[in-house]
N, C-alpha and C positions, 0 to 999 in steps of 0.2 A: 454482417460478418460473424462467423462462429468463433468468437474470442475464447481463448483460455485465460486463466488468471494466474499471474505470478505472485501478486500479493494484494491485500487490502490493508488499509491503515486508518485507524480512528485517532484523531489528534484533538486534544483538549488543552485549553489554556486556562488553568484554574486560578482563581483569585488568591487562594491559599491551598497549600498541600503539605500535610504532615507525614503521609505514608510513603514508604519507599516502594521500589518496583516489586519486591517479593510480596509485600502486603497487598498491593493492588492486583497482582496476578491472582492471589487467593480470593480476593473480593469478587472479581469478575468471572472467574472460572469455577469457583467452589472446589478447587483442588490445589495441591502444592506444586510449585515449579520444580523442574529438574535441576536448574542452575540459577543461582543468584549471585550477582557481583555487586559489591558496594565500595570497593577500594581499588586504587591504582587504575582507574578508568580514565581514558583521555577526555579532557574538557571538550564540551560542557557536560558530559554525562555525569550523573550523580549516582545512579543505580540502574541495574537492568536485571530482568528475570526472564527465563524462557522454559518451555516444556511442551508436552504433548497433551492436548485436551480434546477428548472425543473426536479423534481422527484428524485434527488440524494442529499445526505448529503455531504456538502463541508466544509472542515476545512483548514484554512491557519495558519501556525505556523512559526514565525520568530525567529531565533537564530542568534548569531553573525556569519556572513559569510555564513549563510545557511538559506534557506527557503523551506518549504514543503507545498504541497497542497495535501490533502487526500480526496479521493472519496469513499463513502460508500452508501449502500442502506439505505432507511429511515425505522425506526422502526415502524411497524404498531400498536404496542401495547407498547408504551414507559413506561407504568406503570407495565408491567409484566416482570418477570425475564427472560432474554434471552441474549445470546451472540450477537455480532454485527450481525444484520440481513444480510443474504446472498443475493448476486446478482445472478439471474439466468444467464444462458449462453447468452440469448438475452440482458439482461440488462448489462452484463459484456462487450459485444461488444459496446454498447452505451457508457458506462463509459470509455472504451479504446479510443474511438473517441474523447470524451470530454477531456481526459487526454492529447492527442496530441495537441488539440487546446489550452488548458490552458497553456501547456508548451511553445508554441509559444508566447503567450501574456506575460508570465513571462520573456522570453528571450528578448523581445522587450525593456525591461527596461535598458539594457546596457550589457557590456561585462561580461563574466562569466569564472570561473576557471575550472568548472566541471559540467557535467550533469548526471542525474541518473533517473531511473524509477524502482519502486518496485511493485510487485503484490503478494497478499496473496490469494492462491487458496485452496479450501477445498472440500472434498467429505465425506458426511455422511456415516457411516456404522452402522449396527445394534448391533455390539459388538466390543470390543477392539481387539479381535482375527482377526475379518474380516477387521478391519482398518489396522492392521499390514500386512494382506494378500495383501491389496491394495498397500501398500508401497512396499512390495516385488515384486509385479507385475511390478512396475515401475523401481526399482533399481536392479532387478535380484536376488531375494532370498538372500539378504544380512543378514537377521535376522532370528532367530528361530521363529517358529509360536507362541510360548508363550511370546515373547518379548513385552515389553510395553514401552511407551514413547521413542521410537527409533528416531534417527536422522541420516540421510545420507546427506553429504554435498560434493558438487563439486565446483571447481572454474576453469573454462575453458576459456581462453582468445582467442579472435580473433581480427582481424583488422576491424575497421570501414570502410565503403565503401569509405570514403574520406581520409583514413589514420588515424593513432592513434590506441590506444589499448582499446578494450572494455573488461571489466571484467564481466564475467557471473557467478555469485554466486547463486547456486541453492541448497536449503535445502528441503529435502523430509522427512517427519516424521509422527508419529502417536501420538495422545494425546486423553485423555478422560477428560471431564470437567463437572462440575455442576454449573449452573448459580444461583446466589442469588440476589434478589432485596433488596437493603438497603433503607429503607424509613426514611426520616427526617421530623420533624415537622417544623413549622415556625421559631423556635428558633435553628434550626439545631441540635436538639437533636435526637439521634438514637432511632427509634421505632422498633417494631417487624419486622423481615425480612421475606421475602417470598422465599422459595426454589423452584427452577425450576427442570426440569428433567435432567438426565444425558445424555451426548452426546459423541459419539466416532467418531473421525475424522481422516482421512488421509489428509495431507496438503502438499502443495508445495509453498515455499516462493522463489520468484525471486528478486534478487538485481542485476540489470545491470547498470553499470556506466562507465564513462570515467576516464582515469587517470588524476589526478590533474595536471594542467598546471600552472607553476609559472607566465607565461605571459598570461593574460586573452585573450580569443578569442571573436570574434564578434558574434552577434545574428545569423547571417546566418549560421555560422559553428555550433553553439549550436543547431540550429533547425535541421540541417542535422544529427547530432549525436542523438538527441532526437527521430527523425523519425526512425532511424536505431534501437534504443533501443526498441521502442514500436513495431516495426515489429518483432523483435526477441522474445519479450515477447509473442506475438501472436503465433509465430511458436512453441515455447516451450509448450505453453498451448495446442495447437492442436496436436502436434506430439510427445511430451515427450522428454526424454533425448537424443534420437537419433539426435536431432538437434545440440547437442553440439559436435558431431563428435568423 
């Protein structure tokens, strides 16, 4: 299937972390974020930073014992109601290469307990029925044609190339959505909203991760796991569930 990309996410579970999201953003992108937030964030968020880096939207989020780096496409019309703008197949390849590089920079900070990579892939359909059909084409006619908001989940483990267990959690589903633009004035008072069009999507969410290790491992091992994770995400994206065996 010719998937588009909604987002890619690098997740690291560091043994120790002294930098906040703004510092981490600068470390991985070699540029300054547009927005940095360090106070009045809902728990468990400690800090977050976001900006535009070489044509992609980048967000760094720091929580206790966990940091995330999220890559998305840039919204060409940020004042119009729209879901997260999708990445074309070509841009998704570029974002995947960037995710690999950013993961290495994050792992260079020190030992980690766990490594993970996520991908949210979507395919537009002209109706909810056809979106369900796309899901059935992937998972083998698991749902009635009239089914809506379906979800099919697998968790198939395999060994990393260097040893250890990789969890491969794959969720395939269908959803329909309507986007709404909420407008606020300078006093943060809600003003009339703008309604967008309805969209019907088939989606595949990939969550590939290593087993948590009580004894943290070095950057070199974390990088090996991360490369294996992103190789596997690429294979599943290109070949589907057959990769899971």
